[in-house]
C-alpha positions, -999 to +999 in steps of 0.1 A: +135+092-290+104+093-267+098+056-273+134+048-264+132+069-233+100+050-222+116+016-228+147+026-208+125+039-179+104+007-180+135-015-178+150+005-150+118+005-130+112-033-133+148-041-125+148-017-095+115-031-082+127-067-084+160-059-067+142-038-041+117-065-034+144-091-029+165-070-005+134-057+014+125-093+021+160-097+036+155-065+056+121-078+069+137-111+080+163-091+099+136-070+115+116-101+124+147-116+140+153-083+159+117-081+172+116-118+182+152-118+197+167-144+174+193-146+146+182-136+111+198-147+078+235-138+081+254-168+065+250-165+027+275-142+010+295-144-022+290-178-038+320-203-038+338-182-012+339-179+026+329-142+024+295-138+041+288-100+037+263-100+066+240-123+046+236-100+016+237-130-007+206-145+008+182-129-018+202-144-047+201-178-030+164-175-025+158-166-061+180-195-074+161-219-051+127-207-065+139-211-101+152-246-095+123-259-075+101-285-092+074-269-113+047-292-100+011-288-113-016-308-095-037-329-117-070-317-103-066-280-111-080-259-140-047-255-158-056-224-178-069-204-149-042-219-126-014-204-147-034-172-154-039-162-117-002-155-108+004-137-142-026-114-136-014-105-101+021-098-112+011-078-142-013-056-122+013-050-095+040-039-119+016-019-142+007+005-113+042+019-113+037+033-148+023+065-133+041+066-099+067+094-099+101+086-085+112+122-082+104+154-101+126+159-133+162+155-144+176+187-160+184+188-197+222+191-198+230+163-222+235+185-252+222+157-275+197+160-303+162+151-290+173+153-253+169+191-249+140+188-226+139+178-189+134+141-183+104+134-160+111+106-135+079+086-143+074+060-170+041+075-183+043+113-177+013+136-181-014+111-173-043+133-162-062+104-145-032+088-128-051+082-095-079+065-113-054+044-132-038+033-099-072+022-086-081+004-118-048-015-120-048-023-083-083-037-086-072-063-111-054-081-082-088-092-070-092-113-101-057-128-096-066-140-061-100-153-072-086-171-102-059-187-082-083-199-055-109-212-079-085-229-103-067-247-075-099-268-068-090-269-031-112-258-003-084-238+015-075-220-017-112-213-025-118-198+010-086-178+006-097-164-028-132-155-014-117-138+016-092-119-006-120-107-029-142-096+000-114-078+018-101-060-013-135-049-025-146-038+010-115-017+017-114-001-017-144+020-007-128+038+023-095+039+003-113+061-023-130+082+003-097+089+020-083+100-013-111+123-024-101+149+001-066+151-014-080+154-049-103+182-038-075+201-021-051+198-051-077+200-079-060+173-099-058+135-104-021+137-113+003+125-087+030+149-096+006+179-093-005+166-059+032+167-048+037+201-063+006+215-045+019+203-011+054+217-019+040+251-029+018+255+001+045+242+025+019+220+043+016+183+038-018+168+036-013+147+067-013+179+087-044+193+069-065+161+066-055+138+095-088+119+093-084+113+056-049+101+063-061+076+089-088+062+067-064+059+037-036+044+059-057+017+074-073+009+040-039+008+024-027-017+050-057-039+042-053-036+005-017-047+007-028-079+025-002-076+053-006-085+089-028-078+107-049-080+075-035-111+059-067-132+063-067-145+026-036-166+034-036-171+072-017-204+077-035-213+110-068-217+091-061-220+054-026-236+053-015-210+027-047-195+014-053-190-023-017-200-032-017-233-012-013-253-045+014-232-060+052-238-060+083-227-079+082-196-101+044-194-099+046-190-062+074-165-066+052-143-088+024-143-062+048-135-033+065-107-053+031-093-063+021-091-026+053-073-017+049-049-046+014-040-033+031-030-001+056-009-019+030+009-040+009+015-009+039+031+007+045+053-024+009+064-024+009+073+013+041+093+009+029+111-023-006+119-012+000+128+025+037+133+032+046+157+004+064+133-019+099+147-027+092+179-007+113+185+024+117+220+040+151+235+035+163+207+012+139+203-017+115+232-018+092+242-047+108+275-057+143+261-063+159+258-097+160+221-106+197+213-110+213+179-109+220+180-071+184+192-064+169+165-087+189+138-070+181+151-036+144+149-044+148+113-055+166+105-022+140+123-001+111+105-018+127+071-015+137+077+021+102+085+031+090+054+012+115+033+030+104+046+064+068+038+055+078+002+045+097-002+078+065+007+096+046-019+075+072-045+086+071-034+122+034-038+123+035-073+107+058-087+134+042-068+163+004-070+160-019-101+161-041-110+132-077-099+131-105-124+130-123-122+096-156-109+110-136-083+129-118-073+097-151-068+078-167-050+108-137-026+109-142-018+072-180-013+071-187+000+107-156+021+114-134+030+085-162+036+059-182+059+081-151+078+090-143+081+053-178+095+046-174+120+075-140+131+059-157+136+025-185+157+039-161+178+060-139+184+029-168+194+008-180+219+035-144+233+037-140+237+000-173+256-001-170+278+030-134+274+042-120+306+027-149+326+043-143+310+077-106+318+075-112+354+066-137+358+094-112+344+119-084+366+105-060+337+100-044+320+069-064+295+049-038+268+057-039+273+095-077+274+095-078+242+074-054+224+098-073+235+129-106+224+113-092+191+102-077+182+136-109+193+153-129+169+132-103+142+138-105+146+176-143+146+175-144+115+153-120+097+176-141+106+206-172+092+190-155+060+180-142+054+215-176+061+229-194+037+206-168+008+209-178-017+236-155-016+267-150-054+265-148-073+233-173-101+227-151-131+215-177-158+219-179-181+189-209-172+167-230-201+153-253-180+132-265-144+124-264-121+154-302-117+154-307-155+157-284-159+187-301-166+220-288-160+255-258-180+266-260-208+292-245-185+318-273-160+312-300-186+313-288-201+346-271-175+367-249-188+394 
């Protein structure tokens, strides 16, 4: 019975993710049209009819187009690695959702043999190292980008693969540092326990650890490869990046994998910092889990995830792309130091926080929130103080220590 339950969950998750990815692409195209003041896709409706349905048939038309496009394989590619790259990326993107909870539990009211226990809304329940599993599965995407770029035997694809590897590896470090504070606060690597801890305390981690949230949020943006962090596939420089030589279903797998990375980043942001399914007065921690409460928790979690995805889309069509050296400087010179500050602060708080709260005569939660926001304000002030007032956008022809004075500096007017 447990095996059957797992298979049903897996099928539902994969079908739901593919459908969600298709219609979220349609939503993003609508949002792009709204931001850019133009018409979005609104023609395709029910096939063989004149019913348009506001363009809701567009994802089906796009899918059919991809499946019927010519499966062209260039003669100069390394065919084994060329086909392996998209498969690795898609497998890694889908595998992450094995430990992502889509709610809490469904009550046991079936009355059937073998179904007398609550059903946990996660494909692989009880994984004690769920956070480490998410990081491990997500890291495999680096190999997909590298394999695709290398196997294409194309300079644009190669540059895109190298950029993707450098970007993902660089931002995984601050991503982990932003997460460590949440793990220390909850005392567990299980995602469902992290949600339950926030629900029990009544305070979301975004209010207690704002600096950790900022570090994790920016690193999550970069890990998902979305604008303004889509340097591995920037069309102005690399035509299409590491998937320049791909078409048909292989290109579809790459594009869907990139979209699933954005969805999983949204899930992690909501689960780790915005309380997951918890919402005051609607889905508290002390309630008896009945069917209405269980469904309300699913709706609350998915609603928060949808709002986060909408912010991802808004950022993509509103902000300009970083230059690659700016992207790496942001990771190593700003986000990584802030992540280390957050880690040191959380270690100090875990050791001495209770004593500080008792000395001040306030609750532990209030003291932690005040301490966290104080550190956030101080870190922001230091960053603003250290950042140059005017950006230096001069083209660099070599390492910074080898650059001489400019012509204007040599011959002042």
